[in-house]
C-alpha positions in Angstrom: 9.5 -45.9 -13.4 8.8 -48.4 -10.7 10.6 -51.7 -10.3 10.1 -54.5 -7.8 13.0 -56.9 -7.3 13.3 -59.4 -4.4 10.5 -57.6 -2.5 12.3 -54.2 -2.8 10.7 -51.3 -4.5 12.9 -49.1 -6.7 11.6 -45.7 -7.8 13.6 -44.0 -10.5 13.0 -40.4 -9.4 15.2 -37.5 -8.2 16.8 -38.3 -4.8 17.4 -34.7 -3.8 13.8 -33.7 -4.3 12.6 -36.9 -2.5 13.7 -35.2 0.8 10.8 -32.7 0.3 8.4 -35.6 -0.2 9.6 -37.2 3.1 9.2 -33.9 4.9 5.6 -33.8 3.9 5.0 -37.2 5.5 6.9 -36.1 8.6 5.3 -32.7 9.1 2.3 -32.5 6.7 3.9 -29.5 5.0 5.9 -29.2 1.8 8.9 -26.9 2.4 9.6 -24.1 -0.1 12.8 -24.4 -2.0 15.0 -21.4 -1.0 16.3 -19.3 -3.9 19.8 -19.5 -2.5 19.6 -23.4 -2.5 18.4 -23.5 -6.1 21.2 -21.3 -7.3 24.0 -22.3 -5.0 23.5 -26.1 -5.2 25.6 -28.1 -7.6 22.4 -29.8 -8.5 20.0 -27.0 -9.1 16.2 -27.5 -9.1 13.2 -25.3 -9.1 9.8 -25.0 -7.5 8.4 -26.3 -10.8 10.6 -29.4 -10.5 9.2 -30.0 -7.0 5.7 -29.6 -8.3 6.2 -32.4 -10.8 7.4 -34.7 -8.0 4.4 -33.8 -5.9 2.2 -34.7 -8.9 4.0 -38.0 -9.5 3.7 -39.1 -5.9 0.1 -37.9 -5.7 0.5 -36.2 -2.4 -2.8 -35.4 -0.7 -2.3 -31.7 -0.5 -5.3 -29.5 0.3 -6.7 -27.6 -2.7 -5.6 -23.9 -2.7 -8.3 -21.6 -1.4 -9.2 -18.2 -3.0 -9.7 -15.3 -0.6 -13.4 -14.6 0.1 -14.8 -11.5 -1.6 -15.0 -9.7 1.7 -11.3 -10.5 2.6 -10.2 -9.4 -0.9 -12.2 -6.2 -0.8 -10.8 -5.4 2.7 -7.2 -6.0 1.5 -7.5 -3.9 -1.6 -9.5 -1.2 0.2 -6.8 -0.9 2.9 -4.1 -0.6 0.2 -6.0 2.3 -1.4 -6.4 4.0 2.0 -2.6 3.7 2.7 -1.9 5.2 -0.7 -4.3 8.1 0.1 -2.6 8.7 3.5 0.8 8.7 1.8 -0.4 11.3 -0.8 -1.8 13.4 2.0 1.5 13.4 3.9 3.5 14.3 0.8 1.0 17.1 -0.1 1.1 18.5 3.4 4.9 18.7 3.3 4.8 20.2 -0.1 2.4 22.9 1.2 4.9 23.9 3.8 7.7 23.8 1.3 5.8 26.4 -0.7 5.6 28.7 2.3 1.8 28.0 2.9 0.2 27.1 6.2 -3.2 26.1 4.8 -4.4 23.3 2.6 -8.0 22.8 1.7 -9.7 20.5 -0.7 -13.1 18.8 -1.4 -14.1 15.3 -2.4 -17.6 14.9 -3.9 -20.0 12.0 -3.6 -20.6 12.3 -7.4 -17.2 13.5 -8.7 -18.2 13.4 -12.4 -20.6 16.3 -11.7 -17.7 18.4 -10.5 -15.0 17.3 -12.9 -13.6 20.8 -13.3 -12.9 21.2 -9.5 -9.6 19.3 -9.4 -8.5 20.5 -12.8 -8.8 24.1 -11.5 -7.3 23.4 -8.1 -4.2 21.7 -9.5 -3.6 24.7 -11.8 -3.7 27.0 -8.8 -1.9 24.7 -6.4 0.3 22.3 -8.4 1.4 20.4 -5.3 -2.1 19.0 -4.8 -1.8 16.9 -8.0 -1.3 13.7 -5.9 -4.7 14.3 -4.3 -6.5 14.5 -7.6 -5.7 10.8 -8.2 -8.3 10.0 -5.5 -11.1 12.3 -6.8 -13.3 9.2 -7.6 -12.8 7.4 -4.3 -11.9 10.2 -1.9 -15.4 10.7 -0.6 -15.8 7.1 0.3 -12.4 7.0 2.0 -13.3 10.0 4.1 -16.8 8.7 4.8 -15.2 5.5 6.1 -12.0 6.5 8.0 -11.7 10.2 7.7 -11.4 10.9 11.4 -8.8 8.1 11.9 -6.8 9.6 9.0 -6.8 13.0 10.7 -5.6 11.5 14.0 -2.8 9.8 12.1 -1.6 13.0 10.4 -1.8 15.0 13.6 0.3 12.4 15.4 3.0 12.1 12.7 3.2 15.7 11.3 4.1 18.2 13.9 1.9 21.3 14.2 -0.7 19.9 11.8 -4.4 20.5 12.5 -7.1 18.5 10.7 -10.7 19.5 10.1 -13.2 17.4 8.3 -16.6 18.8 7.3 -19.5 17.0 5.7 -21.7 19.2 3.5 -25.1 17.7 2.8 -27.5 19.0 0.3 -31.3 19.6 0.8 -32.4 16.9 -1.6 -31.7 13.1 -2.0 -30.0 13.8 -5.3 -27.7 16.5 -3.9 -24.0 16.1 -4.5 -22.8 15.7 -0.9 -19.1 16.4 -0.2 -16.4 16.3 2.4 -14.3 19.4 2.9 -10.8 18.9 4.4 -8.9 21.8 5.9 -5.3 21.3 7.0 -3.6 24.0 8.9 -0.1 24.3 10.3 0.6 26.4 13.4 3.2 28.6 11.7 5.5 29.1 8.7 9.1 28.1 9.0 11.0 30.7 10.9 13.7 32.8 9.1 16.5 31.7 11.3 15.5 28.0 10.9 15.5 28.4 7.1 18.9 30.0 7.1 20.3 27.4 9.5 19.1 24.5 7.2 19.9 26.1 3.8 23.0 24.8 2.2 23.7 28.2 0.7 22.5 30.8 3.2 24.0 29.3 6.3 27.5 30.1 4.9 26.6 33.8 5.3 26.2 33.4 9.1 29.1 31.2 9.9 31.8 32.9 12.1 
């Protein structure tokens, strides 16, 4: 409601929220209402309350922009790569925990033609189940950043060796694949296992 009396303009709106309107004209930016402010203040207000004031005063805010398809694809693709690296790290550690020093697996360019591969591998090596989740996209990930992934793992997992092999068929319709071989320099030593075992180390205490 707007009233004009004696040359003065009276706007019947929330005085607390008007501070945010003033900040816009001072800085060109609308501050975000902190959660602590909204909950701790005696007069609580929300981001929705502020949005109504912005609409009332018709502030000339720029229209929100959607990320371009290339930016969106890069963001989502990077997230998938990070999840893949996390799965590799966990699987490599589980391999050592199962007293193995070798881990090998394959991702196919056309995974549906080899749908039984991962089913059989997980039965034989249950700790590789995390890697099966990437059977559809694994080939593309390794095609794009396979060498960089290997460098990361060798840097952060002591004693790990990474080998990436591309197997290409003889015809254009061949189901190409990437074979990954991860080796560890050695199994855990007996004395180290005893020293770190909650149960066995009692047997060797003086």
